[in-house]
ZAMARGU-4260 file (C-alpha; in steps of 0.2 Angstrom, whole numbers, plus 5000, padded with zeros to 4 digits):
<rodrens>
0) 4755/5989/5794 | 4757/5976/5779 | 4752/5958/5786 | 4754/5943/5778 | 4753/5926/5788
5) 4757/5937/5803 | 4745/5929/5816 | 4760/5924/5828 | 4768/5941/5829 | 4756/5955/5825
10) 4748/5956/5841 | 4765/5958/5850 | 4769/5973/5839 | 4753/5981/5844 | 4757/5979/5862
15) 4774/5987/5860 | 4768/6003/5854 | 4773/6017/5867 | 4758/6024/5877 | 4764/6041/5876
20) 4762/6041/5856 | 4745/6031/5856 | 4734/6047/5859 | 4744/6056/5844 | 4739/6041/5832
25) 4722/6044/5825 | 4721/6027/5815 | 4730/6011/5815 | 4727/6003/5797 | 4733/5985/5793
30) 4731/5977/5776 | 4729/5958/5776 | 4738/5954/5760 | 4728/5937/5757 | 4734/5928/5773
35) 4731/5910/5774 | 4733/5907/5793 | 4723/5916/5808 | 4729/5933/5804 | 4711/5941/5802
40) 4705/5932/5819 | 4720/5939/5827 | 4715/5956/5820 | 4697/5955/5826 | 4704/5951/5843
45) 4716/5966/5842 | 4701/5978/5836 | 4693/5974/5853 | 4708/5983/5862 | 4712/5996/5849
50) 4695/6003/5842 | 4703/6014/5829 | 4710/5999/5820 | 4705/5998/5802 | 4707/5982/5793
55) 4709/5982/5774 | 4710/5966/5765 | 4716/5958/5748 | 4708/5943/5745 | 4723/5936/5737
60) 4742/5940/5741 | 4746/5954/5729 | 4764/5957/5736 | 4773/5969/5749 | 4773/5984/5738
65) 4754/5982/5733 | 4751/5981/5751 | 4760/5997/5755 | 4752/6006/5740 | 4734/6001/5748
70) 4741/6010/5764 | 4748/6024/5757 | 4732/6027/5747 | 4722/6026/5762 | 4732/6039/5771
75) 4731/6051/5756 | 4713/6048/5755 | 4710/6051/5773 | 4721/6068/5773 | 4733/6060/5785
80) 4748/6070/5791 | 4761/6057/5794 | 4761/6039/5787 | 4771/6027/5799 | 4774/6010/5790
85) 4778/5997/5803 | 4780/5978/5799 | 4769/5966/5807 | 4783/5953/5811 | 4790/5963/5826
90) 4808/5965/5817 | 4807/5983/5819 | 4805/5992/5835 | 4788/6001/5838 | 4797/6008/5854
95) 4806/6021/5841 | 4790/6028/5834 | 4792/6044/5844 | 4809/6047/5840 | 4807/6043/5821
100) 4791/6054/5820 | 4800/6070/5826 | 4810/6076/5811 | 4794/6075/5801 | 4784/6085/5814
105) 4799/6097/5814 | 4798/6100/5796 | 4818/6093/5796 | 4813/6079/5783 | 4800/6073/5771
110) 4803/6055/5773 | 4812/6045/5788 | 4820/6029/5786 | 4824/6020/5802 | 4842/6012/5797
115) 4848/5995/5805 | 4866/5999/5798 | 4868/6015/5809 | 4876/6012/5826 | 4878/5994/5823
120) 4860/5990/5826 | 4861/5975/5812 | 4873/5964/5819 | 4869/5967/5837 | 4851/5961/5833
125) 4857/5946/5824 | 4857/5950/5806 | 4864/5935/5798 | 4882/5940/5791 | 4878/5936/5773
130) 4863/5947/5773 | 4874/5961/5782 | 4888/5959/5768 | 4874/5960/5754 | 4867/5974/5762
135) 4884/5983/5763 | 4887/5979/5744 | 4871/5984/5737 | 4870/6001/5747 | 4888/6004/5740
140) 4881/6002/5721 | 4867/6013/5726 | 4876/6027/5732 | 4887/6027/5718 | 4872/6027/5706
145) 4861/6039/5715 | 4874/6050/5722 | 4867/6049/5739 | 4877/6043/5754 | 4865/6033/5764
150) 4869/6019/5777 | 4856/6009/5768 | 4842/6008/5756 | 4834/5991/5763 | 4825/5995/5778
155) 4806/5994/5777 | 4804/6005/5793 | 4798/6020/5783 | 4788/6036/5790 | 4781/6048/5777
160) 4775/6066/5779 | 4760/6071/5767 | 4771/6082/5759 | 4780/6067/5751 | 4764/6057/5747
165) 4757/6071/5738 | 4771/6072/5726 | 4776/6054/5723 | 4767/6044/5711 | 4769/6028/5722
170) 4754/6020/5712 | 4767/6017/5697 | 4780/6010/5708 | 4784/5990/5712 | 4772/5978/5719
175) 4787/5969/5728 | 4800/5971/5742 | 4810/5985/5732 | 4795/5996/5735 | 4804/6006/5748
180) 4820/6008/5739 | 4809/6016/5725 | 4802/6028/5736 | 4819/6034/5741 | 4824/6035/5723
185) 4808/6045/5719 | 4812/6057/5734 | 4829/6060/5728 | 4823/6063/5709 | 4810/6075/5716
190) 4822/6084/5729 | 4813/6079/5744 | 4822/6077/5761 | 4826/6059/5767 | 4833/6057/5784
195) 4841/6041/5792 | 4839/6037/5810 | 4847/6022/5819 | 4835/6009/5824 | 4838/5992/5833
200) 4832/5977/5825 | 4831/5957/5830 | 4831/5943/5819 | 4822/5929/5830 | 4806/5919/5826
205) 4802/5930/5811 | 4798/5921/5794 | 4803/5932/5780 | 4795/5931/5763 | 4808/5939/5754
210) 4818/5929/5742 | 4836/5937/5744 | 4842/5932/5727 | 4826/5939/5718 | 4827/5954/5728
215) 4846/5957/5724 | 4841/5957/5706 | 4827/5969/5709 | 4838/5982/5716 | 4851/5981/5703
220) 4836/5983/5691 | 4831/5999/5700 | 4848/6006/5698 | 4849/6003/5679 | 4832/6011/5676
225) 4838/6026/5688 | 4854/6028/5676 | 4842/6026/5661 | 4832/6041/5666 | 4817/6030/5670
230) 4811/6038/5687 | 4815/6056/5680 | 4802/6054/5666 | 4789/6044/5676 | 4790/6055/5691
235) 4791/6072/5681 | 4774/6069/5673 | 4765/6073/5689
</rodrens>
């Protein structure tokens, strides 16, 4: 779980993790990405209730992708089988973890993305119309460029099997919010299986640290790099 100034929300995310899955989760790992609020104090309180919580810390904010890299490197070093990346702001539903894990456990996928754009979850959850339209537009461009047919590429609710983490050189990817997109691109280049599953979402009191204009240009940069063969050369080095 990447966390940046998440003191108001992260405790609620832990409380919503389904009881039936808690015995299967061997460790919870949170990266505090240089928070300046009370996130660390809240995490200390959470550790008293969840003793298997490990807190890693970036002394200063390095970015969303950098936090994800720290998490995935930790999972790989510990030889974890499945990594569940869940945001600390409560936008993505922890209640869906058992359902999202199943294709990985059944060897039907190497990566699972929880998609807000399937089954109308985005608009029902209050996604602003401009974000919905931008998501659809960028996804159309991406599907044409990558030769895929995903409902979206921009959800941060991602689950990885160790099969994927062992093959993708994720440390060479972005340190920003386009990291998740690059992971999907990497999976496509390497012939890994990506499965989308519908999730609900909600836009309430969450504070987004994503700049939508910068993110849009970052997405287009990924598309450009893909068409130029950048990811094929990068990933085939492994």
